[in-house]
C-alpha positions, 0 to 999 in steps of 0.5 A: 284619119284626122288632124289635131284640128279635127279636119279629115285628112285627104287620102294619100294614094290615088288609084285609077281603076280599069274594071267595070266602068273605070274610075278613081279610088283612094288606096287607104283600104288596108286600114279598113280591115283587121288582119284575118286570124285563121288556121285554115290550110289546104294542100296544093294538090287539093286546091288544083283539084278544086280548080279543075272541078270549078272549070268543069262547071263554072260559067263566067259571071261578073266577079263583084256581083257574084261575090255579093250573091254568094254572100247574100245567099250564105247570110240568108241560109245561115251558111258560115263563110269563115275559113272557106276558099274563094275560087275564081276563073278571073282576075282577083281585084282589090274589091274582091279581096275586100269582100273576101276579107269581110266574109273572113275567107282566108284563101283566094285562088285564081289562075290569073295573076292579081294586080299589085293593089290586090296583093298588097291588101291580101298581104296586109290582111293576112 
């Protein structure tokens, strides 16, 4: 966003981060991506089955690094990520929502409750 004078306006919302080293970011994320348009659907029963399968064979790994690795591997092998599911054993952060949206993944699921910023971003991006 910029003013009529051409100067960049300062971000409106400062957010203190608690994960991976902490820090501060500014909540202007909703304007980064356009809402996803997807007809992808899955039943609750199917989702529960997938989460059970994940827990039987998943190891706990860093969330952000794992998403970067998944995206890199998919790009390298030509595997599309659009209209797939992101299952995680941990908390869904706003950074994970950003990365999933960039991968055009319309569904993120975890057994834990996401923070408010992640919820707001997911709602803004559909």
